[in-house]
N, CA, C and O atoms as CSV, one atom per row, in Angstrom:
chain,resi,resn,atom,element,x,y,z
A,1,UNK,N,N,-28.585,-8.684,22.037
A,1,UNK,CA,C,-28.323,-7.290,21.721
A,1,UNK,C,C,-29.619,-6.665,21.224
A,1,UNK,O,O,-30.376,-7.287,20.479
A,2,UNK,N,N,-29.861,-5.451,21.638
A,2,UNK,CA,C,-31.110,-4.766,21.321
A,2,UNK,C,C,-30.811,-3.487,20.539
A,2,UNK,O,O,-29.908,-2.737,20.912
A,3,UNK,N,N,-31.550,-3.228,19.467
A,3,UNK,CA,C,-31.377,-2.029,18.647
A,3,UNK,C,C,-31.985,-0.846,19.374
A,3,UNK,O,O,-33.109,-0.930,19.871
A,4,UNK,N,N,-31.241,0.276,19.442
A,4,UNK,CA,C,-31.736,1.500,20.084
A,4,UNK,C,C,-32.251,2.475,19.043
A,4,UNK,O,O,-33.411,2.887,19.070
A,5,UNK,N,N,-31.356,2.840,18.116
A,5,UNK,CA,C,-31.741,3.832,17.111
A,5,UNK,C,C,-30.838,3.728,15.897
A,5,UNK,O,O,-29.769,3.120,15.939
A,6,UNK,N,N,-31.294,4.336,14.817
A,6,UNK,CA,C,-30.501,4.482,13.597
A,6,UNK,C,C,-30.462,5.954,13.253
A,6,UNK,O,O,-31.493,6.627,13.240
A,7,UNK,N,N,-29.280,6.449,12.975
A,7,UNK,CA,C,-29.081,7.837,12.567
A,7,UNK,C,C,-28.469,7.770,11.168
A,7,UNK,O,O,-27.289,7.454,11.014
A,8,UNK,N,N,-29.271,8.064,10.160
A,8,UNK,CA,C,-28.791,7.843,8.798
A,8,UNK,C,C,-28.041,9.043,8.224
A,8,UNK,O,O,-27.945,10.089,8.866
A,9,UNK,N,N,-27.517,8.886,7.024
A,9,UNK,CA,C,-26.687,9.918,6.394
A,9,UNK,C,C,-27.459,11.197,6.099
A,9,UNK,O,O,-26.852,12.243,5.867
A,10,UNK,N,N,-28.790,11.131,6.107
A,10,UNK,CA,C,-29.608,12.328,5.898
A,10,UNK,C,C,-29.934,13.026,7.215
A,10,UNK,O,O,-30.744,13.952,7.245
A,11,UNK,N,N,-29.284,12.566,8.339
A,11,UNK,CA,C,-29.522,13.077,9.688
A,11,UNK,C,C,-30.928,12.803,10.195
A,11,UNK,O,O,-31.457,13.557,11.011
A,12,UNK,N,N,-31.526,11.737,9.719
A,12,UNK,CA,C,-32.839,11.308,10.202
A,12,UNK,C,C,-32.619,10.212,11.238
A,12,UNK,O,O,-31.884,9.256,10.993
A,13,UNK,N,N,-33.257,10.354,12.396
A,13,UNK,CA,C,-33.117,9.365,13.468
A,13,UNK,C,C,-34.408,8.584,13.599
A,13,UNK,O,O,-35.496,9.160,13.620
A,14,UNK,N,N,-34.283,7.266,13.686
A,14,UNK,CA,C,-35.413,6.379,13.952
A,14,UNK,C,C,-35.101,5.624,15.234
A,14,UNK,O,O,-34.020,5.053,15.375
A,15,UNK,N,N,-36.065,5.619,16.186
A,15,UNK,CA,C,-35.862,4.958,17.459
A,15,UNK,C,C,-36.576,3.618,17.491
A,15,UNK,O,O,-37.646,3.453,16.904
A,16,UNK,N,N,-35.977,2.678,18.175
A,16,UNK,CA,C,-36.611,1.397,18.434
A,16,UNK,C,C,-37.766,1.636,19.406
A,16,UNK,O,O,-37.665,2.513,20.264
A,17,UNK,N,N,-38.862,0.878,19.294
A,17,UNK,CA,C,-39.943,1.018,20.273
A,17,UNK,C,C,-39.396,0.798,21.685
A,17,UNK,O,O,-38.617,-0.126,21.920
A,18,UNK,N,N,-39.805,1.641,22.606
A,18,UNK,CA,C,-39.317,1.534,23.978
A,18,UNK,C,C,-38.161,2.474,24.273
A,18,UNK,O,O,-37.850,2.720,25.438
A,19,UNK,N,N,-37.521,3.001,23.243
A,19,UNK,CA,C,-36.457,3.981,23.444
A,19,UNK,C,C,-36.988,5.341,23.034
A,19,UNK,O,O,-37.670,5.472,22.018
A,20,UNK,N,N,-36.673,6.351,23.827
A,20,UNK,CA,C,-37.228,7.685,23.613
A,20,UNK,C,C,-36.155,8.626,23.092
A,20,UNK,O,O,-35.032,8.218,22.796
A,21,UNK,N,N,-36.523,9.869,22.990
A,21,UNK,CA,C,-35.594,10.884,22.520
A,21,UNK,C,C,-34.557,11.263,23.578
A,21,UNK,O,O,-33.771,12.185,23.358
A,22,UNK,N,N,-34.538,10.563,24.733
A,22,UNK,CA,C,-33.423,10.715,25.679
A,22,UNK,C,C,-32.138,10.209,25.023
A,22,UNK,O,O,-31.037,10.606,25.404
A,23,UNK,N,N,-32.292,9.330,24.036
A,23,UNK,CA,C,-31.169,8.754,23.294
A,23,UNK,C,C,-31.011,9.538,21.996
A,23,UNK,O,O,-31.890,9.504,21.135
A,24,UNK,N,N,-29.894,10.243,21.858
A,24,UNK,CA,C,-29.650,11.050,20.666
A,24,UNK,C,C,-28.328,10.641,20.029
A,24,UNK,O,O,-27.349,10.359,20.720
A,25,UNK,N,N,-28.318,10.617,18.721
A,25,UNK,CA,C,-27.105,10.280,17.981
A,25,UNK,C,C,-26.644,11.498,17.200
A,25,UNK,O,O,-27.454,12.278,16.699
A,26,UNK,N,N,-25.330,11.647,17.105
A,26,UNK,CA,C,-24.765,12.719,16.287
A,26,UNK,C,C,-23.452,12.219,15.703
A,26,UNK,O,O,-22.964,11.148,16.063
A,27,UNK,N,N,-22.896,13.004,14.806
A,27,UNK,CA,C,-21.592,12.649,14.237
A,27,UNK,C,C,-20.684,13.860,14.322
A,27,UNK,O,O,-21.130,15.005,14.246
A,28,UNK,N,N,-19.404,13.581,14.480
A,28,UNK,CA,C,-18.397,14.627,14.578
A,28,UNK,C,C,-17.384,14.407,13.456
A,28,UNK,O,O,-16.425,13.654,13.625
A,29,UNK,N,N,-17.595,15.070,12.298
A,29,UNK,CA,C,-16.684,14.876,11.164
A,29,UNK,C,C,-15.240,15.258,11.484
A,29,UNK,O,O,-14.316,14.679,10.914
A,30,UNK,N,N,-15.026,16.226,12.389
A,30,UNK,CA,C,-13.658,16.642,12.699
A,30,UNK,C,C,-12.895,15.527,13.412
A,30,UNK,O,O,-11.669,15.464,13.318
A,31,UNK,N,N,-13.604,14.647,14.122
A,31,UNK,CA,C,-13.002,13.498,14.798
A,31,UNK,C,C,-13.281,12.196,14.071
A,31,UNK,O,O,-12.812,11.132,14.476
A,32,UNK,N,N,-14.054,12.288,12.988
A,32,UNK,CA,C,-14.483,11.107,12.236
A,32,UNK,C,C,-15.128,10.077,13.172
A,32,UNK,O,O,-14.786,8.895,13.148
A,33,UNK,N,N,-16.074,10.557,13.999
A,33,UNK,CA,C,-16.675,9.683,15.008
A,33,UNK,C,C,-18.180,9.891,15.123
A,33,UNK,O,O,-18.725,10.920,14.725
A,34,UNK,N,N,-18.826,8.877,15.679
A,34,UNK,CA,C,-20.252,8.902,15.977
A,34,UNK,C,C,-20.410,9.041,17.489
A,34,UNK,O,O,-19.584,8.531,18.246
A,35,UNK,N,N,-21.459,9.725,17.935
A,35,UNK,CA,C,-21.666,9.986,19.360
A,35,UNK,C,C,-23.087,9.602,19.738
A,35,UNK,O,O,-24.041,9.979,19.057
A,36,UNK,N,N,-23.227,8.856,20.821
A,36,UNK,CA,C,-24.533,8.565,21.410
A,36,UNK,C,C,-24.603,9.320,22.722
A,36,UNK,O,O,-23.742,9.152,23.585
A,37,UNK,N,N,-25.632,10.158,22.878
A,37,UNK,CA,C,-25.840,10.919,24.105
A,37,UNK,C,C,-27.133,10.449,24.742
A,37,UNK,O,O,-28.175,10.395,24.089
A,38,UNK,N,N,-27.061,10.105,26.032
A,38,UNK,CA,C,-28.250,9.682,26.779
A,38,UNK,C,C,-28.461,10.705,27.881
A,38,UNK,O,O,-27.598,10.880,28.742
A,39,UNK,N,N,-29.604,11.384,27.861
A,39,UNK,CA,C,-29.900,12.363,28.896
A,39,UNK,C,C,-30.751,11.718,29.986
A,39,UNK,O,O,-31.458,10.740,29.744
A,40,UNK,N,N,-30.670,12.281,31.187
A,40,UNK,CA,C,-31.450,11.804,32.327
A,40,UNK,C,C,-31.340,10.290,32.477
A,40,UNK,O,O,-32.348,9.583,32.470
A,41,UNK,N,N,-30.104,9.796,32.615
A,41,UNK,CA,C,-29.891,8.352,32.683
A,41,UNK,C,C,-30.662,7.721,33.841
A,41,UNK,O,O,-30.826,8.320,34.903
A,42,UNK,N,N,-31.123,6.510,33.609
A,42,UNK,CA,C,-31.925,5.740,34.560
A,42,UNK,C,C,-31.209,4.415,34.838
A,42,UNK,O,O,-30.411,3.966,34.015
A,43,UNK,N,N,-31.482,3.784,35.985
A,43,UNK,CA,C,-30.873,2.473,36.256
A,43,UNK,C,C,-31.118,1.464,35.136
A,43,UNK,O,O,-30.273,0.608,34.876
A,44,UNK,N,N,-32.266,1.560,34.476
A,44,UNK,CA,C,-32.573,0.624,33.390
A,44,UNK,C,C,-31.688,0.842,32.154
A,44,UNK,O,O,-31.691,0.012,31.245
A,45,UNK,N,N,-30.932,1.945,32.110
A,45,UNK,CA,C,-30.015,2.205,30.998
A,45,UNK,C,C,-28.695,1.445,31.160
A,45,UNK,O,O,-27.881,1.418,30.237
A,46,UNK,N,N,-28.481,0.835,32.318
A,46,UNK,CA,C,-27.255,0.071,32.560
A,46,UNK,C,C,-27.117,-1.026,31.518
A,46,UNK,O,O,-28.080,-1.738,31.235
A,47,UNK,N,N,-25.933,-1.168,30.949
A,47,UNK,CA,C,-25.681,-2.206,29.950
A,47,UNK,C,C,-24.464,-1.858,29.119
A,47,UNK,O,O,-23.768,-0.883,29.400
A,48,UNK,N,N,-24.208,-2.656,28.096
A,48,UNK,CA,C,-23.100,-2.411,27.179
A,48,UNK,C,C,-23.681,-1.834,25.894
A,48,UNK,O,O,-24.610,-2.401,25.317
A,49,UNK,N,N,-23.138,-0.717,25.453
A,49,UNK,CA,C,-23.611,-0.019,24.260
A,49,UNK,C,C,-22.608,-0.205,23.125
A,49,UNK,O,O,-21.403,-0.031,23.308
A,50,UNK,N,N,-23.128,-0.565,21.943
A,50,UNK,CA,C,-22.292,-0.829,20.769
A,50,UNK,C,C,-22.706,0.085,19.628
A,50,UNK,O,O,-23.895,0.311,19.404
A,51,UNK,N,N,-21.722,0.612,18.905
A,51,UNK,CA,C,-22.034,1.286,17.647
A,51,UNK,C,C,-21.842,0.263,16.531
A,51,UNK,O,O,-21.011,-0.639,16.635
A,52,UNK,N,N,-22.615,0.416,15.474
A,52,UNK,CA,C,-22.558,-0.536,14.370
A,52,UNK,C,C,-22.764,0.235,13.067
A,52,UNK,O,O,-23.649,1.086,12.979
A,53,UNK,N,N,-21.953,-0.062,12.069
A,53,UNK,CA,C,-22.097,0.587,10.765
A,53,UNK,C,C,-22.192,-0.472,9.671
A,53,UNK,O,O,-21.674,-1.579,9.814
A,54,UNK,N,N,-22.841,-0.124,8.613
A,54,UNK,CA,C,-23.005,-0.972,7.428
A,54,UNK,C,C,-23.581,-2.342,7.752
A,54,UNK,O,O,-23.404,-3.291,6.989
A,55,UNK,N,N,-24.267,-2.444,8.879
A,55,UNK,CA,C,-24.959,-3.676,9.216
A,55,UNK,C,C,-24.130,-4.769,9.844
A,55,UNK,O,O,-24.676,-5.646,10.512
A,56,UNK,N,N,-22.803,-4.740,9.644
A,56,UNK,CA,C,-22.021,-5.862,10.158
A,56,UNK,C,C,-20.698,-5.479,10.813
A,56,UNK,O,O,-19.965,-6.360,11.260
A,57,UNK,N,N,-20.371,-4.178,10.881
A,57,UNK,CA,C,-19.136,-3.746,11.533
A,57,UNK,C,C,-19.526,-3.116,12.868
A,57,UNK,O,O,-20.269,-2.136,12.914
A,58,UNK,N,N,-19.006,-3.702,13.962
A,58,UNK,CA,C,-19.423,-3.294,15.291
A,58,UNK,C,C,-18.231,-2.864,16.133
A,58,UNK,O,O,-17.140,-3.424,16.022
A,59,UNK,N,N,-18.458,-1.845,16.989
A,59,UNK,CA,C,-17.434,-1.441,17.953
A,59,UNK,C,C,-17.333,-2.488,19.049
A,59,UNK,O,O,-18.120,-3.434,19.085
A,60,UNK,N,N,-16.347,-2.318,19.960
A,60,UNK,CA,C,-16.150,-3.313,21.010
A,60,UNK,C,C,-17.013,-3.068,22.238
A,60,UNK,O,O,-16.933,-3.829,23.203
A,61,UNK,N,N,-17.831,-2.030,22.225
A,61,UNK,CA,C,-18.789,-1.795,23.297
A,61,UNK,C,C,-18.249,-0.924,24.411
A,61,UNK,O,O,-17.048,-0.893,24.677
A,62,UNK,N,N,-19.170,-0.211,25.059
A,62,UNK,CA,C,-18.871,0.607,26.225
A,62,UNK,C,C,-19.840,0.230,27.325
A,62,UNK,O,O,-21.054,0.304,27.139
A,63,UNK,N,N,-19.310,-0.176,28.475
A,63,UNK,CA,C,-20.147,-0.548,29.616
A,63,UNK,C,C,-20.629,0.718,30.310
A,63,UNK,O,O,-19.818,1.557,30.704
A,64,UNK,N,N,-21.937,0.861,30.463
A,64,UNK,CA,C,-22.536,1.949,31.235
A,64,UNK,C,C,-23.128,1.353,32.501
A,64,UNK,O,O,-23.939,0.429,32.443
A,65,UNK,N,N,-22.717,1.888,33.648
A,65,UNK,CA,C,-23.286,1.481,34.924
A,65,UNK,C,C,-23.903,2.721,35.553
A,65,UNK,O,O,-23.196,3.676,35.872
A,66,UNK,N,N,-25.214,2.708,35.731
A,66,UNK,CA,C,-25.916,3.840,36.332
A,66,UNK,C,C,-26.031,3.553,37.822
A,66,UNK,O,O,-26.607,2.546,38.234
A,67,UNK,N,N,-25.471,4.458,38.626
A,67,UNK,CA,C,-25.435,4.243,40.068
A,67,UNK,C,C,-26.416,5.153,40.785
A,67,UNK,O,O,-26.787,6.213,40.283
A,68,UNK,N,N,-26.822,4.725,41.952
A,68,UNK,CA,C,-27.642,5.529,42.851
A,68,UNK,C,C,-26.701,6.489,43.561
A,68,UNK,O,O,-25.755,6.040,44.208
A,69,UNK,N,N,-26.930,7.807,43.462
A,69,UNK,CA,C,-25.988,8.753,44.059
A,69,UNK,C,C,-25.859,8.605,45.573
A,69,UNK,O,O,-24.894,9.103,46.153
A,70,UNK,N,N,-26.802,7.939,46.224
A,70,UNK,CA,C,-26.744,7.747,47.672
A,70,UNK,C,C,-26.231,6.361,48.054
A,70,UNK,O,O,-26.185,6.015,49.234
A,71,UNK,N,N,-25.849,5.580,47.064
A,71,UNK,CA,C,-25.423,4.198,47.311
A,71,UNK,C,C,-23.958,4.139,47.720
A,71,UNK,O,O,-23.253,5.148,47.714
A,72,UNK,N,N,-23.516,2.941,48.075
A,72,UNK,CA,C,-22.116,2.704,48.401
A,72,UNK,C,C,-21.253,2.969,47.172
A,72,UNK,O,O,-21.752,2.969,46.047
A,73,UNK,N,N,-19.947,3.196,47.391
A,73,UNK,CA,C,-19.058,3.416,46.247
A,73,UNK,C,C,-19.082,2.247,45.265
A,73,UNK,O,O,-19.247,1.089,45.648
A,74,UNK,N,N,-18.911,2.587,43.984
A,74,UNK,CA,C,-18.861,1.595,42.915
A,74,UNK,C,C,-17.541,1.798,42.179
A,74,UNK,O,O,-17.161,2.927,41.869
A,75,UNK,N,N,-16.849,0.701,41.901
A,75,UNK,CA,C,-15.606,0.761,41.142
A,75,UNK,C,C,-15.816,0.145,39.769
A,75,UNK,O,O,-16.345,-0.960,39.653
A,76,UNK,N,N,-15.403,0.861,38.725
A,76,UNK,CA,C,-15.455,0.353,37.361
A,76,UNK,C,C,-14.019,0.322,36.857
A,76,UNK,O,O,-13.342,1.350,36.820
A,77,UNK,N,N,-13.562,-0.859,36.471
A,77,UNK,CA,C,-12.178,-1.020,36.078
A,77,UNK,C,C,-12.065,-1.183,34.572
A,77,UNK,O,O,-12.825,-1.930,33.956
A,78,UNK,N,N,-11.094,-0.465,33.979
A,78,UNK,CA,C,-10.829,-0.518,32.547
A,78,UNK,C,C,-9.352,-0.771,32.306
A,78,UNK,O,O,-8.536,-0.329,33.115
A,79,UNK,N,N,-8.974,-1.437,31.271
A,79,UNK,CA,C,-9.835,-2.227,30.402
A,79,UNK,C,C,-10.237,-3.526,31.089
A,79,UNK,O,O,-9.621,-3.935,32.073
A,80,UNK,N,N,-11.275,-4.171,30.560
A,80,UNK,CA,C,-11.720,-5.444,31.113
A,80,UNK,C,C,-10.696,-6.527,30.793
A,80,UNK,O,O,-10.395,-7.371,31.637
A,81,UNK,N,N,-10.166,-6.502,29.586
A,81,UNK,CA,C,-9.127,-7.443,29.159
A,81,UNK,C,C,-8.012,-6.624,28.522
A,81,UNK,O,O,-8.273,-5.682,27.775
A,82,UNK,N,N,-6.774,-6.986,28.819
A,82,UNK,CA,C,-5.645,-6.268,28.237
A,82,UNK,C,C,-4.620,-7.272,27.733
A,82,UNK,O,O,-4.176,-8.148,28.474
A,83,UNK,N,N,-4.253,-7.137,26.477
A,83,UNK,CA,C,-3.236,-7.996,25.880
A,83,UNK,C,C,-2.097,-7.081,25.455
A,83,UNK,O,O,-2.266,-6.216,24.595
A,84,UNK,N,N,-0.925,-7.284,26.074
A,84,UNK,CA,C,0.204,-6.388,25.859
A,84,UNK,C,C,1.443,-7.216,25.537
A,84,UNK,O,O,1.682,-8.255,26.153
A,85,UNK,N,N,2.227,-6.753,24.573
A,85,UNK,CA,C,3.469,-7.444,24.205
A,85,UNK,C,C,4.491,-7.315,25.323
A,85,UNK,O,O,4.566,-6.287,25.995
A,86,UNK,N,N,5.276,-8.365,25.516
A,86,UNK,CA,C,6.326,-8.363,26.522
A,86,UNK,C,C,7.233,-7.150,26.340
A,86,UNK,O,O,7.619,-6.810,25.221
A,87,UNK,N,N,7.566,-6.507,27.450
A,87,UNK,CA,C,8.429,-5.331,27.416
A,87,UNK,C,C,7.677,-4.021,27.297
A,87,UNK,O,O,8.252,-2.960,27.539
A,88,UNK,N,N,6.392,-4.069,26.926
A,88,UNK,CA,C,5.585,-2.858,26.805
A,88,UNK,C,C,5.083,-2.425,28.176
A,88,UNK,O,O,5.291,-3.126,29.167
A,89,UNK,N,N,4.426,-1.275,28.236
A,89,UNK,CA,C,3.840,-0.744,29.469
A,89,UNK,C,C,2.334,-0.898,29.400
A,89,UNK,O,O,1.736,-0.698,28.343
A,90,UNK,N,N,1.718,-1.250,30.516
A,90,UNK,CA,C,0.265,-1.366,30.566
A,90,UNK,C,C,-0.234,-0.501,31.710
A,90,UNK,O,O,0.449,-0.348,32.723
A,91,UNK,N,N,-1.426,0.068,31.552
A,91,UNK,CA,C,-2.029,0.908,32.581
A,91,UNK,C,C,-3.463,0.465,32.803
A,91,UNK,O,O,-4.229,0.301,31.853
A,92,UNK,N,N,-3.820,0.271,34.071
A,92,UNK,CA,C,-5.190,-0.090,34.438
A,92,UNK,C,C,-5.813,1.091,35.168
A,92,UNK,O,O,-5.149,1.762,35.959
A,93,UNK,N,N,-7.073,1.337,34.904
A,93,UNK,CA,C,-7.772,2.440,35.545
A,93,UNK,C,C,-8.959,1.901,36.318
A,93,UNK,O,O,-9.689,1.039,35.831
A,94,UNK,N,N,-9.147,2.406,37.511
A,94,UNK,CA,C,-10.255,2.012,38.357
A,94,UNK,C,C,-11.021,3.287,38.700
A,94,UNK,O,O,-10.587,4.052,39.561
A,95,UNK,N,N,-12.148,3.524,38.042
A,95,UNK,CA,C,-12.938,4.736,38.271
A,95,UNK,C,C,-13.905,4.504,39.424
A,95,UNK,O,O,-14.552,3.460,39.506
A,96,UNK,N,N,-13.995,5.484,40.309
A,96,UNK,CA,C,-14.845,5.346,41.487
A,96,UNK,C,C,-16.024,6.307,41.407
A,96,UNK,O,O,-15.867,7.488,41.095
A,97,UNK,N,N,-17.205,5.774,41.695
A,97,UNK,CA,C,-18.430,6.561,41.713
A,97,UNK,C,C,-19.009,6.528,43.126
A,97,UNK,O,O,-18.872,5.528,43.831
A,98,UNK,N,N,-19.640,7.597,43.531
A,98,UNK,CA,C,-20.272,7.752,44.843
A,98,UNK,C,C,-19.255,7.918,45.961
A,98,UNK,O,O,-19.600,7.708,47.124
A,99,UNK,N,N,-18.038,8.279,45.661
A,99,UNK,CA,C,-17.007,8.605,46.646
A,99,UNK,C,C,-15.880,9.319,45.899
A,99,UNK,O,O,-15.849,9.337,44.668
A,100,UNK,N,N,-14.959,9.906,46.658
A,100,UNK,CA,C,-13.869,10.655,46.043
A,100,UNK,C,C,-12.547,9.909,46.195
A,100,UNK,O,O,-12.259,9.359,47.258
A,101,UNK,N,N,-11.750,9.892,45.136
A,101,UNK,CA,C,-10.438,9.262,45.210
A,101,UNK,C,C,-9.494,10.079,46.087
A,101,UNK,O,O,-8.480,9.557,46.549
A,102,UNK,N,N,-9.808,11.335,46.319
A,102,UNK,CA,C,-8.938,12.206,47.116
A,102,UNK,C,C,-8.846,11.730,48.566
A,102,UNK,O,O,-7.797,11.866,49.196
A,103,UNK,N,N,-9.933,11.176,49.099
A,103,UNK,CA,C,-9.923,10.759,50.500
A,103,UNK,C,C,-10.133,9.259,50.672
A,103,UNK,O,O,-10.731,8.813,51.651
A,104,UNK,N,N,-9.627,8.476,49.696
A,104,UNK,CA,C,-9.785,7.022,49.739
A,104,UNK,C,C,-8.456,6.332,49.436
A,104,UNK,O,O,-7.800,6.643,48.442
A,105,UNK,N,N,-8.065,5.392,50.300
A,105,UNK,CA,C,-6.890,4.562,50.028
A,105,UNK,C,C,-7.258,3.532,48.965
A,105,UNK,O,O,-8.414,3.120,48.866
A,106,UNK,N,N,-6.270,3.117,48.172
A,106,UNK,CA,C,-6.521,2.069,47.176
A,106,UNK,C,C,-5.524,0.938,47.383
A,106,UNK,O,O,-4.354,1.169,47.688
A,107,UNK,N,N,-6.001,-0.276,47.214
A,107,UNK,CA,C,-5.184,-1.467,47.367
A,107,UNK,C,C,-5.336,-2.302,46.093
A,107,UNK,O,O,-6.449,-2.666,45.714
A,108,UNK,N,N,-4.217,-2.603,45.437
A,108,UNK,CA,C,-4.232,-3.399,44.212
A,108,UNK,C,C,-3.808,-4.822,44.539
A,108,UNK,O,O,-2.880,-5.047,45.316
A,109,UNK,N,N,-4.502,-5.774,43.936
A,109,UNK,CA,C,-4.209,-7.194,44.100
A,109,UNK,C,C,-4.079,-7.818,42.716
A,109,UNK,O,O,-4.514,-7.232,41.725
A,110,UNK,N,N,-3.493,-8.982,42.648
A,110,UNK,CA,C,-3.444,-9.712,41.383
A,110,UNK,C,C,-3.616,-11.194,41.654
A,110,UNK,O,O,-3.429,-11.668,42.775
A,111,UNK,N,N,-3.977,-11.910,40.606
A,111,UNK,CA,C,-4.208,-13.345,40.706
A,111,UNK,C,C,-3.620,-14.017,39.479
A,111,UNK,O,O,-4.078,-13.789,38.359
A,112,UNK,N,N,-2.627,-14.826,39.683
A,112,UNK,CA,C,-2.037,-15.584,38.579
A,112,UNK,C,C,-2.902,-16.801,38.315
A,112,UNK,O,O,-3.564,-17.293,39.228
A,113,UNK,N,N,-2.912,-17.302,37.081
A,113,UNK,CA,C,-3.718,-18.497,36.782
A,113,UNK,C,C,-3.368,-19.638,37.740
A,113,UNK,O,O,-2.197,-19.973,37.916
A,114,UNK,N,N,-4.392,-20.229,38.352
A,114,UNK,CA,C,-4.208,-21.362,39.248
A,114,UNK,C,C,-3.733,-20.997,40.643
A,114,UNK,O,O,-3.437,-21.888,41.439
A,115,UNK,N,N,-3.651,-19.707,40.963
A,115,UNK,CA,C,-3.186,-19.273,42.283
A,115,UNK,C,C,-4.254,-18.441,42.976
A,115,UNK,O,O,-5.258,-18.064,42.370
A,116,UNK,N,N,-4.025,-18.159,44.256
A,116,UNK,CA,C,-4.928,-17.295,45.017
A,116,UNK,C,C,-4.607,-15.833,44.745
A,116,UNK,O,O,-3.509,-15.504,44.296
A,117,UNK,N,N,-5.562,-14.966,45.016
A,117,UNK,CA,C,-5.364,-13.532,44.866
A,117,UNK,C,C,-4.337,-13.060,45.889
A,117,UNK,O,O,-4.381,-13.458,47.053
A,118,UNK,N,N,-3.412,-12.207,45.447
A,118,UNK,CA,C,-2.360,-11.694,46.315
A,118,UNK,C,C,-2.344,-10.177,46.287
A,118,UNK,O,O,-2.607,-9.556,45.257
A,119,UNK,N,N,-2.029,-9.583,47.446
A,119,UNK,CA,C,-1.885,-8.136,47.552
A,119,UNK,C,C,-0.619,-7.704,46.833
A,119,UNK,O,O,0.413,-8.366,46.941
A,120,UNK,N,N,-0.688,-6.584,46.091
A,120,UNK,CA,C,0.442,-6.105,45.304
A,120,UNK,C,C,0.966,-4.777,45.837
A,120,UNK,O,O,2.156,-4.645,46.123
A,121,UNK,N,N,0.070,-3.784,45.971
A,121,UNK,CA,C,0.505,-2.443,46.359
A,121,UNK,C,C,-0.672,-1.687,46.971
A,121,UNK,O,O,-1.823,-1.896,46.590
A,122,UNK,N,N,-0.370,-0.814,47.915
A,122,UNK,CA,C,-1.374,0.085,48.494
A,122,UNK,C,C,-0.887,1.513,48.343
A,122,UNK,O,O,0.292,1.806,48.546
A,123,UNK,N,N,-1.801,2.393,47.987
A,123,UNK,CA,C,-1.503,3.819,47.864
A,123,UNK,C,C,-2.457,4.536,48.805
A,123,UNK,O,O,-3.670,4.532,48.598
A,124,UNK,N,N,-1.901,5.146,49.833
A,124,UNK,CA,C,-2.706,5.779,50.872
A,124,UNK,C,C,-2.912,7.259,50.570
A,124,UNK,O,O,-2.126,7.860,49.838
A,125,UNK,N,N,-3.960,7.843,51.128
A,125,UNK,CA,C,-4.300,9.245,50.837
A,125,UNK,C,C,-3.191,10.200,51.264
A,125,UNK,O,O,-3.097,11.302,50.724
A,126,UNK,N,N,-2.344,9.808,52.222
A,126,UNK,CA,C,-1.245,10.670,52.641
A,126,UNK,C,C,-0.053,10.597,51.678
A,126,UNK,O,O,0.977,11.229,51.913
A,127,UNK,N,N,-0.200,9.817,50.588
A,127,UNK,CA,C,0.855,9.709,49.576
A,127,UNK,C,C,1.775,8.515,49.763
A,127,UNK,O,O,2.595,8.230,48.889
A,128,UNK,N,N,1.660,7.813,50.879
A,128,UNK,CA,C,2.502,6.656,51.151
A,128,UNK,C,C,2.162,5.502,50.235
A,128,UNK,O,O,0.989,5.207,50.008
A,129,UNK,N,N,3.191,4.842,49.704
A,129,UNK,CA,C,3.038,3.615,48.912
A,129,UNK,C,C,3.628,2.471,49.704
A,129,UNK,O,O,4.734,2.582,50.233
A,130,UNK,N,N,2.903,1.380,49.788
A,130,UNK,CA,C,3.401,0.163,50.412
A,130,UNK,C,C,3.289,-0.949,49.387
A,130,UNK,O,O,2.213,-1.189,48.838
A,131,UNK,N,N,4.417,-1.638,49.125
A,131,UNK,CA,C,4.453,-2.671,48.093
A,131,UNK,C,C,4.760,-4.032,48.694
A,131,UNK,O,O,5.461,-4.140,49.701
A,132,UNK,N,N,4.231,-5.058,48.069
A,132,UNK,CA,C,4.559,-6.426,48.464
A,132,UNK,C,C,6.022,-6.690,48.136
A,132,UNK,O,O,6.571,-6.111,47.198
A,133,UNK,N,N,6.650,-7.566,48.913
A,133,UNK,CA,C,8.043,-7.906,48.617
A,133,UNK,C,C,8.143,-8.587,47.265
A,133,UNK,O,O,7.270,-9.371,46.892
A,134,UNK,N,N,9.194,-8.291,46.539
A,134,UNK,CA,C,9.395,-8.919,45.242
A,134,UNK,C,C,8.810,-8.092,44.145
A,134,UNK,O,O,8.888,-8.473,42.977
């Protein structure tokens, strides 16, 4: 893990060598939250970003993937791990970059421990849903 910057209670920001003022920190008291803003993102900015307070309390991280706007589509799926109590509802999100979800079919698969990956459901751009039996 690499230190980027510190934004202290006096609103003074100190940057780690190698990080520039493209990285800005702010706080939003109305939301009781801290914000990191990165302008003019570069491929080298790709990584997991963590907030940390009081030296030892850390957030769970946010994955940033910087894509080439002319590259093939990229899918980022959230959450990476999901633990849900039996009977509850879970939702998975698959964000697509460099293409539009409006004109793209999606196919969901799953893999049980010790088994092969299996097709579950397809959602086509015309609105049709096709589901695996069972």
